[in-house]
C-alpha positions in Angstrom: 0.1 0.1 -0.3 0.8 4.0 -0.7 0.8 6.1 2.0 -0.5 10.0 0.9 -0.6 13.0 3.0 -3.5 15.0 2.4 -3.6 18.8 4.2 -7.1 19.9 4.6 -8.0 23.5 4.5 -11.5 25.2 4.5 -11.9 28.1 2.2 -13.7 31.0 2.1 -13.7 31.1 5.9 -11.0 31.7 8.9 -12.8 29.8 10.8 -12.3 25.8 10.7 -15.4 23.7 9.8 -16.9 26.8 7.9 -16.3 27.7 4.4 -16.0 24.5 1.9 -13.1 22.1 2.4 -10.3 21.2 0.0 -7.9 18.4 0.2 -4.2 19.3 -0.9 -1.8 17.1 -2.2 1.4 18.0 -2.8 3.3 15.3 -4.3 1.1 15.3 -7.2 3.6 14.4 -9.8 4.7 11.2 -8.4 1.0 10.2 -8.8 -0.6 8.4 -11.9 -4.3 10.4 -13.0 -6.1 6.9 -11.7 -4.3 7.7 -8.5 -5.2 11.1 -8.3 -9.4 10.0 -8.8 -8.6 7.4 -6.6 -7.2 9.6 -3.5 -10.0 12.2 -4.0 -12.6 9.6 -4.3 -11.4 8.3 -0.6 -11.0 11.9 0.7 -14.7 12.9 -0.2 -14.6 16.6 -0.2 -16.2 18.1 -2.9 -12.5 18.8 -4.8 -9.0 17.4 -4.0 -6.2 19.7 -5.3 -3.3 17.8 -6.8 0.6 20.0 -7.3 2.7 19.5 -10.2 5.4 21.0 -11.6 4.8 22.9 -14.7 6.8 24.2 -17.3 4.8 27.3 -18.6 3.7 28.8 -14.7 5.3 28.1 -11.5 2.7 25.4 -10.6 0.4 23.1 -12.3 -3.2 22.2 -10.2 -5.5 19.3 -11.2 -8.8 19.3 -9.5 -10.4 15.8 -8.9 -14.2 15.6 -7.4 -15.1 12.2 -6.0 -16.5 11.0 -9.2 -14.2 12.9 -11.9 -11.5 15.7 -12.8 -12.3 19.3 -13.3 -10.8 21.6 -15.3 -11.1 24.7 -12.0 -12.0 24.8 -9.0 -11.8 28.4 -7.0 -11.7 27.1 -3.6 -9.3 24.5 -3.9 -6.9 26.6 -5.7 -6.9 29.3 -2.9 -6.3 26.4 -0.3 -3.5 25.1 -2.3 -1.7 28.4 -2.3 -2.4 28.9 1.5 -1.0 25.5 2.3 1.9 26.6 0.2 2.1 29.9 2.1 1.7 28.6 5.7 4.2 25.7 5.1 7.1 28.4 3.8 7.1 27.0 0.2 6.2 30.3 -1.6 9.0 32.1 0.1 8.6 35.9 -0.2 6.7 35.5 -3.6 3.5 37.4 -3.8 2.8 36.6 -7.8 2.3 33.2 -8.6 1.4 31.7 -11.9 -0.6 28.1 -12.0 -1.3 26.2 -14.6 -4.7 24.8 -15.2 -7.1 23.2 -17.6 -8.7 26.0 -17.7 -5.8 28.1 -18.8 -2.8 29.9 -17.3 -4.0 32.0 -14.4 -2.2 34.8 -12.0 -2.2 34.4 -8.3 -1.7 37.3 -5.9 -1.1 36.2 -2.0 -1.0 39.6 0.6 -0.9 39.4 4.2 -2.7 41.4 6.6 -2.4 41.2 10.5 -0.6 38.0 9.5 -3.3 37.2 7.5 -3.0 35.4 4.2 -5.7 36.7 1.5 -5.4 35.0 -2.5 -6.6 36.8 -4.9 -7.4 34.6 -7.9 -8.1 35.6 -11.5 -10.4 33.2 -13.7 -11.1 32.5 -17.2 -13.0 35.1 -18.8 -16.6 34.9 -18.2 -18.6 33.2 -20.7 -22.2 32.8 -20.9 -24.4 30.8 -23.3 -28.5 30.6 -23.9 -30.3 27.9 -21.9 -33.0 26.6 -24.4 -34.7 24.3 -21.4 -37.6 23.9 -19.7 -37.8 26.6 -16.4 -40.2 24.0 -14.8 -38.0 21.4 -14.6 -35.3 22.8 -13.6 -37.1 24.2 -10.7 -38.4 20.7 -10.2 -35.1 19.6 -10.6 -34.1 21.5 -7.2 -37.4 21.3 -5.2 -39.1 24.5 -5.9 -42.0 25.5 -7.7 -41.3 27.7 -11.0 -43.1 30.7 -9.6 -40.3 30.7 -7.5 -37.7 32.1 -10.4 -37.3 35.6 -10.9 -38.3 36.0 -14.6 -36.6 39.4 -14.7 -33.4 38.3 -15.6 -32.7 34.8 -17.8 -31.3 31.5 -16.6 -27.9 31.1 -18.4 -25.1 28.8 -18.5 -22.2 30.5 -17.1 -18.8 29.6 -16.8 -15.3 31.4 -15.5 -13.6 27.9 -15.7 -16.7 25.8 -15.3 -20.0 25.8 -16.8 -22.8 26.1 -14.2 -26.4 27.0 -14.9 -27.3 30.4 -13.4 -30.8 30.5 -12.5 -32.0 33.5 -10.6 -34.3 33.3 -7.2 -37.0 35.7 -6.3 -36.4 35.2 -2.4 -34.0 34.0 -0.1 -36.1 31.7 1.4 -36.5 29.9 -1.4 -33.3 28.1 -0.5 -34.0 26.8 2.4 -36.6 24.6 0.9 -34.2 23.3 -1.7 -33.7 19.6 -2.4 -31.6 18.9 -5.8 -32.4 15.8 -7.9 -28.4 15.5 -9.5 -29.6 12.4 -11.4 -32.0 14.6 -13.7 -29.6 17.3 -14.3 -27.6 15.8 -17.5 -30.8 15.3 -19.2 -31.9 18.8 -18.0 -28.7 20.2 -19.2 -28.6 19.0 -22.6 -25.9 21.4 -24.1 -23.4 20.7 -20.8 -24.7 17.5 -19.1 -21.7 17.8 -16.6 -22.6 20.9 -15.4 -23.7 22.1 -12.6 -27.0 24.0 -11.3 -26.1 27.6 -9.6 -29.4 29.3 -8.1 -28.6 33.2 -6.6 -30.5 35.6 -5.5 -30.1 39.5 -4.4 -31.3 38.9 -1.1 -28.5 37.5 1.6 -27.8 36.7 5.0 -25.0 39.1 5.4 -25.5 42.7 5.3 -22.4 43.1 3.3 -23.0 40.6 0.7 -24.7 41.8 -2.8 -25.5 38.1 -4.0 -26.5 34.8 -2.2 -26.1 31.3 -4.3 -26.1 27.7 -3.5 -24.2 25.1 -5.2 -25.8 22.2 -6.5 -23.5 19.7 -8.1 -22.7 18.2 -11.5 -24.3 14.4 -11.2 -20.4 12.8 -12.5 -19.2 15.0 -9.8 -20.0 12.2 -6.7 -21.5 14.9 -4.6 -24.6 16.4 -4.2 -23.9 19.8 -3.3 -20.6 22.5 -2.8 -21.1 25.1 -0.1 -19.0 27.4 -1.2 -17.8 27.8 -4.7 -15.2 30.0 -6.8 -15.8 29.6 -9.9 -19.6 29.6 -9.8 -19.4 33.1 -7.7 -17.4 34.6 -10.3 -19.6 33.7 -12.6 -22.3 34.9 -10.6 -20.4 38.2 -10.7 -19.8 38.5 -14.3 -23.5 37.8 -14.6 -24.6 40.7 -12.1 -22.8 43.2 -14.7 -24.3 41.8 -17.9 -27.7 41.0 -17.2 -28.4 42.7 -13.7 -26.8 46.1 -13.6 -25.4 47.4 -16.6 -21.6 48.2 -15.6 -18.3 47.5 -16.9 -17.0 46.7 -13.5 -17.4 46.0 -9.8 -16.4 44.3 -6.8 -18.4 42.7 -4.6 -19.2 40.3 -1.3 -20.9 37.2 -2.4 -22.0 34.5 0.4 -22.7 30.8 0.4 -23.0 27.9 2.8 -25.7 29.3 5.2 -27.9 26.7 4.4 -25.6 23.8 5.1 -24.3 25.3 8.3 -21.0 26.6 6.4 -20.9 30.5 6.4 -18.6 31.5 3.7 -17.9 34.6 1.9 -15.6 35.5 -1.0 -14.7 38.6 -2.9 -15.5 39.2 -6.1 -14.0 41.6 -8.7 -15.3 42.1 -12.6 -13.6 44.2 -15.2 -14.9 45.0 -18.5 -17.7 43.0 -17.7 -15.9 39.3 -18.5 -12.5 39.8 -16.6 -13.1 37.9 -13.2 -10.6 38.0 -9.8 -12.0 36.3 -6.9 -10.4 37.2 -3.3 -10.4 34.9 -0.1 -9.0 33.2 2.8 -8.3 29.6 3.9 -7.7 28.0 7.4 -5.8 24.7 7.7 -7.9 22.2 9.8 -6.1 18.9 9.6 -3.5 16.6 8.1 -4.4 12.7 7.4 -3.1 9.7 5.4 -5.2 8.2 2.6 -4.2 4.2 1.6 -3.8 3.3 -1.7 -2.5 0.5 -4.0 0.8 0.7 -5.3 
């Protein structure tokens, strides 16, 4: 058996047990793709991140859910950089280029009162029309069609990973949502491996401008992601394109409250498509995973 050391960091929170957990594996070069997938399955978090060497950037990151590899994970990237920072592996570097399957991304590390903040560029925001049934979208989340906010469109959005962005009228609808993930592939005909991301303009936190939940792809092996970086980035770009016509914005987005995983992150959008998220991550524990080897 081969023992793999995994660090757990909770992203988008300063408090262990809140935000979104990510598994961090620093010796990705020593693992095959099949081993990475097995480790991610055994870890069981929404994403496990594997650090590898890169010939075109400072590092390469690969992201695995328990069921599949995904091109980019916002909370996992921020957790990875936090792990490198707290383990003294970044030295004095404040700008880090990271190779992902969504492209080469720029990250910045800053420190305030001894706490590290990670800012992460995402892939340019893209949106595509959704031509499916609103009734089926609502039913797949366990709510009524009348709870969807018809002022704004349902669209596919991506800043690295595709999700279906669904505007909801009121915050109270989110407490009653129960996803039927097995229906997502047939519902999301254009992107059957995409997730569903309902959001609204009502929030729990006074400083937040948008609230969301994130129901994971059927193929990911998990039902819900507590606080999502890439979907939140797409949400911020959606705001500038469909809700409030402006070329740039900085906002706080909240997620995870219905799961007892209160999380906050900052989203900055420039030119309606260039997205950067900023957040923190906190170390929780280190544990070992055994795989055949």
